[in-house]
N, C-alpha and C positions, 0 to 999 in steps of 0.2 A: 212588232217594233215597240220599244218602250217610249212612252211619251215624256218629254221633259216638262218641268214645271217652271214657268216664268213669272211666278207671283209669290208674294210673301206668305200667303195663307191659302189653304184648301178648305172649302166649306164642308163640314161633315153633315150627316143627315139632319140633325137638329137645326143647324144653321140654314140649310137649304129650305126647310119647312118654315122657318121664321122669316127668312128673306122674301119668300114667295107671297108677298102681301102687297096689294096695289098701293096703299098709302106709304108703306116703307120704301118701296121702289121709287115712288115719286119724291120722297124726302131725300133719298140717296142721290137721285138725279139732280135735284136742286142744289145740294151741297157740292156735287161734282161740277156743276155748271158755274155756280156763282161763288163758291168758296164758303168760309165759315159763317155760321148763322146761329141764332138763338131759337129756342122752341117758340117763343112769342112771335118772332118774325116769320117763321115757317108756318105757324098757325094762320097768320093773316094771309099769306100767299095761297094757302091750301083751303081756306074757308073752314078750318077746324078750330076747336078750342085748344088752349095751351096744354091742358092736361093730356089730351090725346097725342099731340105731337111730342110732348115730353116722354110719354110712355113708349112710343115707337122709337124715339131716339135712344132710349135706354136699351131697348131690345136690339137695335142695330149695334150698339156699343158692346153689348154682352157677347156678340159673336165676332167682334173685332173688325166690323165694317167701318166704324167711325170712331173718333176719339175727341176728347175735350182739348181745346187749344189752351195750353198753360199760360197764365198771366193775362188772358184776354177776358174782359168783362169786369163789372163792378159788383162787389158783394157776392151774392149767391148766383148772379147771372153767369150762365155758361154759354160759351161759343163752341159749336161742334164743327168738325171737319172730317173729310174722307181720310181714312188711315192710309198713309203712303204704302206703296208696294203692290197694290192690286190684289186680286184673289182669283182662285180657280174653282170651278164647280166640281172638279175631280171626276172620278169614274162613275159609271152608272150605279146608283145605289140599289141594294137588294130590297130595302124597305119600300113597299108600294107607295106609301104616302110621300116619302122623300123623292121617289121616282116621278110621281105626279108633280111635285113642287119643281123639280128640275125641268120638266116639260114646260111648265108655266113660265119659268125664268127664261128659257130659251126662246119661247114665243115672244116674251116681252123684249128680249134683246133684238129680235128681228123687227119688232114694232119701233123700237127706239132708233135703230139704224135707218129705217125707212123715213121716219119723221125728221131725222137730222139731215138726210140727203135732200128731202123736200124743202126743208127750212133754208138750207144753203142755196138751193136753186132760186128761192124767192128773193134772197138778199145779196146775191153775188155781185150784182151790178152796183151796189152801194159800198162795196168793200174797198178800203184803201189799196192802191196799186201794189204796194209791196206785199200785202197779204194775199191778194188775188193771184199774184205771180207764183206764190209758193203753195197754193192750194192745188188739189188734184183729186180726181176720182177716175177710176178706170176698171176695165175688165180684161182678163187674159184667159184665153182658152188654150189649154196645153194637153199634150199626151205624154204622160210620164209614168214611170213605174212607182210602186208604193215607196221604195227606198228614195227615189228622187224627190217625190212629193214630201216625204218626211224631212229630207235635207233642206228643201226650199223653205218649208214652214219654219224649221229651227233657225235657219239663217236670217229670215225676216224678223222673227221674234227676238233674236239676239240683238239686232239693230234697234228695235223698238225698246228693248229693255235698257239699253244704254241711255236712250233719251228719257225714258221714264225715271231713271236715276237722277238725271239732271233736273227734271220737273219736280220730283219729290224733294230734292235739295232746296229748290226755290220755295216750295210750300212750307218747309220747316223754317227757313230763314224768314219768310214773311210772317209766320206765326210768332217768331221770336221778336221781330221788329214791332209788330202790332202789340204784343204783350208789353214790351218796354214802353211804348207810347201810352198804352192804357194805364200803366203804373204812374206815369208822369202827368198825364193830362186827363185821365178818365177814359173809359171805354167808349166805343162808337155807339150811337143810338140804335136801339133795336128796331126803330122805324125806318132806318136807312137801308142802303143796299145790303145784300147778304154779306158782301165783303168787297174789298177793292179787287181782289183776284185770288185764286187759289194757287197760283204759280204754275198752272198747267198750260196756260196759253189758250188762244181761241181755237175753234175748230175751223178747218178750212177745206174747201173743195175747189180745185183749180183745174184748168184745162191741162191735160197731160199731152205727151207726144202721141201722134197717131200710132195706133198699134198695127201689128201685122194682120193678115187676113184672120177674121174671127175675133179680133180684139176691138175694143172701143175705149175711148177716153173722152171726157167732157170737160167743160170749163166750170169754174166754181164761183160761189159767192159766200158771204159771211153773215152771221147773225150773232148777237150777243150771247156769250156762253163760255163754257170751259173748252179747253183744247182737246181734240180727240183724234185718234188715228184708228182706223178700222181695217182689219185684215181678215179676209175669209177665203179659204180654199176648199173647194168641193161643196157638195150639197149640204153637209151637216156640220162643218167646222167653222166657228166664228170666234172672233176676238174683238171686244169692244174697247173703248178708250181706257177704262179703268179695270178691265178684267180679262182673264184668259179662260177659255172654255175648253175642257177636255173630257174625255171619257167615252161613254157609249155613243155620243154624238161625234166622236173623233177628236183626237188631240187638236188643240187650237188650229183650225184651218187645215188639218191634214186628212183629207178624205179624197179618194179617187172613186169615181163612179164605177160601180161593178158592172152596170149595164154598158154594153158596147165596148168592153175591154177586149184587147186582142193580144197577140204575142209579136214581139219584135226582137229578132235575134235570140229567141228562147226566153225573153223576159216578158212578164205580164205587164201590159201597158193599159192605162185607163184614161178616160177623159176627165181632166181636172180643171175646174173653173176657179180662177182667183179674182177676188174683188179687192181693190185697195183704194181707200178713201182718206184724204187729208182735208179736214174741214175746219178752217179757222173761224168758227162761228162767232167767237167773242170779239172779233175785230169790227163787227158792225153793231152799232147801237140800235136797240129796239125802238119802235115807235115811228 
């Protein structure tokens, strides 16, 4: 089954190896969560010198992961933001170094998802009611054929893609507004927040409807941050807030467990686990 791509760019082997760097991943995470920032501000948050963060920002930009916000900043000051449209890791690379980088990135994606779920659980009780009510996380255990699993994955990702387009439009509009303000009044201080918002919205985890047997759903909380939706189906397919993952690990979320598969009406049926999280983390102030 051919995997569809739901992102603006697919990382090649060189981009995978470049991105698989702890500090670059953290920089990307901060920009994703808080919006546009300068190398100086990021250096302060990360305990690094400005030269180091400037270098890593340029590396991320070289592979299309981030971009400069036009019109924002004074003089030579540059504000960087996540490039709209997301990205895909693509197929399993033949290059051993790139394959190792992909494994590193997938492990980090799992770490990030776990951290965001834990973070939401800690702050959910402080979330404004309107955000708590639209948050959600749940698990569904299904028995589907590979074709059904692929259809489900694509239908879910098509919905997410519509809302990513809305979010990206807000991010571009915000950048234009900030740029116009900067021209008229001067840019924001590098010592202030990373930005007002990147237009993605907060991440949310909310209580979902009770599932059928074998399903579970919980209630959610919020913490300050960017908006994120996470969809994962099967043991190896995952998609994060700003990215789609496909390839040897399975197209985003499309993996049926080979173990325990059986036949139903002549069709091969496998156990497919679907995780779906909506975490409006940015709706809760830190501290």
